[in-house]
C-alpha positions, 0 to 999 in steps of 0.5 A, a space after each residue: 108082194 113076193 120078192 124072193 123068186 128063188 123056187 128051189 129047195 122048197 115048195 109053195 102053195 103055187 106048186 100044189 097042182 103040179 104036186 097033185 098031177 101026173 109025175 111022168 110028164 116033162 113039165 113035172 121033170 123040169 119042175 123037179 130040176 128047179 126045185 133041187 136046183 139044177 134048172 133056173 126058174 123061168 119066171 113067166 112074166 108078161 103085162 098081165 102078170 106085171 099088172 096083177 102083182 101091181 094091183 094086189 095091195 090096192 085091191 086088198 086096200 079097197 076092202 078096207 079090212 082092219 088088221 091086214 098084213 101084206 106079203 106074209 111068208 110062212 113055214 109050216 112047222 110040220 114039213 119046212 120044205 112047205 113054204 107059202 106066200 100070202 097076198 094078205 091076211 089078218 089073224 084069222 082070214 087069208 085073202 088071195 088076189 087074182 087080178 084077171 080079164 073082167 069077163 074072167 073075174 065074173 066067173 070067179 063068183 060061181 067057181 074058183 078055178 082048181 089051181 087057185 083053189 088048191 093054192 088056197 087049201 095049202 095056205 090054209 094048211 101052212 098057216 093054220 088059218 082056216 078061213 080064206 077068200 079068193 079076191 079077183 079083180 076084173 081087169 080092163 085093157 087100160 089098167 095094164 098101163 097103170 104103173 102106179 095103181 092106188 086104191 082109188 083106181 079100184 071099181 067095186 063092181 069088178 071085184 068078186 070076193 069068193 069064199 074057199 072052204 078048208 077041205 080036209 080030204 083033199 089035204 089028206 090026198 096032198 100030204 102024202 105026196 108032200 112028205 114023200 117029195 120033201 124026203 126026195 128033195 133032202 135025199 136027192 132022189 128022183 120021185 116016183 108016184 108009185 112009191 106014194 100010192 
């Protein structure tokens, strides 16, 4: 579970889609102001995101994985501006939990949403772990009222464990942007995508 909500002066795996999209939008400009510490991050918290956070560890516990660690924070040695937080991992596997409405969870079995796929790619890059799963758990309305879920609350039929393969081609596109943004962050420079491509 992530406890440090300060998103300035580093990039996380959840920033990957912003890094990979257009840099000429207000969304990117606001994100950049957060990164350089000139704007506070508005953590968008709802009953859905809060319940998702509460359910992460019970969902992982329900998998019965030996040697799993919760909440690892890793800094990538080749670019210290990249810091990732993992929901759970073993020595050789990452587990990223997504608690979503039950009808959406079934879709994860067919295709992981692009933003989450990108997030897991960068988690694998930063940690050096090259095996990963997105673990989607289907939530019902009553789950959002459960303030202290335990492993006993997790129903296996609502859980979908989807492998994510490491994609060298995607990482090759991501790394120049990450390195350039890291230099901009260090030098207080406004990033321009044309300087990367």
